[in-house]
N, C-alpha and C positions, 0 to 999 in steps of 0.2 A: 457356557458362551460365547456363541461366535465370534472371530474377529481373529486376528493377528496372532501370531506366536509369542512379540514386544507386546502386547494389550491382557495376551492373558498371564505373560509374568508378571507385569505390573499389578495387575488385580492380584494376583494370587500373594503376591509379596505384602501389597497392602492390606488386606486382609488376616492375614499372617499376621504380621508385626504389628498395625494398627499403631502408626508410630509414622513420623517426616509422610505425611500426604500431602504436602505443598510440595516436595522433592520428586514428589509420583507423576503428581501433575505437570512439572517441567521434565521430566523424562519422557512423556506421552506426547510431547508438541509436536515429535516425525508420525505420530501417526493420521492414517486417515482421518476426515469429521466423522464419519459413522464412530469410528472408533477410541475417538477423543470425547464425542458423547456418552457413550457409555460407561470407559471411563471414570469423567467428572460425574455419572449416576450414584457409580459403587464409592466414589469418594465421598460424596456425600452422605449417604449410609454408611460409612465406617466410622464406627465409635472411637476416639484417641485412647491409648491403653490407661489406665489408672494407675497410680504411681503413690509410695506414700510417703506422704513429704509433713514436716510437724507434726505427727502424730493424725494428719486427716490425708484422707483418698483424695487427689485431685488430676486432673488430666494431666496424659506429661505433653501435651500441647492445646492450642484452640482448636474445636472440628473445624475441618474442610468449610470454606465455602468459595463461591467464585467470585472473584475478582470482578469488575469491568472491564478489567485488558485480559481477563481471561473468558470474559463471557463473548468477547469480541473475537480475540483469536475463533473461540469455540466456531462462531458465527460465520466467519469467514471460511475456519475448513469447511464446515456442512457448505456451504454456497458453492467451493471447488468443487467439492462432491455430485453438486445436484441436484441436493436436498427440494424437497420445494417451499413453499413458502407460510403453508399451514404444519408441516412438519416442522420445522425449525420452530416457529412460533409456539408450536405446543408442545416440545419438547425439549427447549434448553432453560436452565432453569433461572426464574428471573429478572426472564429479557419481557420488555414492553415491546407493543408493535413498532412505536416510536423510534425505541434506539433501533431496531431492526432495520425499518426506513433507512436512517441515518449510514447503519452499518453498510448498506443492501449499497446506496448512494454511492458514500466512501471508494465498494471497489467498482463501480462499473469506470470503464474507462471514459475520462471525460473530451467532449466532441470541442475540436477550437475553434473557435470562431468567438466575436464581439462579445463582450459583457452586456449588451443591450439586444443583443438577438439580431441585429441588422448579419448580412452577409457580405457587407464590405466593414473593410478597417477602419479603427477613429480615426488615426493620422494618414492624411494623403495632402501628395506633393499637390501646390498650386499650379505650379508649370511642368515643361512636359521636360524630362532631360536632353542635354546637347549631344545630337549624333556623333559627333567628332570633337575633335580639340585642333578648332584652327590656329592657334598663338604656334600653336610647334610649324609650321609651314612659317609662319612668320620670325620663326624664331631661327630657322633653316637661312632663310634666305637674305637677312639681315646679318647673321653673325658670319658667315665670310665661310664656313662648314660648306655647303650645299653652292657654289658658283651657278649652276644653273639656275637653280633657284633665284638666286640673286636677279641672275638679270632678268625672267618670266617678270620678276616683281616692278622692276622698271619699266618695263615694257608698261604691265598693265597700271603702274600711276601714269604714265603719260600718256595713253591713252586710248 
């Protein structure tokens, strides 16, 4: 099986032990998308080991299945690897086209804009903001902090 050394190790231990398959899947989270797909296919094919319990032979654990969150993780990894839409839909077990479109839409970067599609923002101010703050000059002229401004104010008021 082509792939990384980590994938080979996980596949070999899963086939040999036939137990703790969900743990093998969690360990494979660091693999690339295509390696995760290969690991998932192997884990789905492996039948858990049978143990003796109450005089009957039963599996040591339930058979491995891809839960919805696991399929999502796999699809996101495959999209990051650059796999084509058809390849993802054909290869991922239990994936529907609608679910794939939803996952693909969630992974795309959202455009910043208004909710109604307009290029303008939703809330706008009706008046333009003031350029300066005229009350500071008035405050300085009457407070006595600036005698020159006080004299100019009196001259302006006198007219």
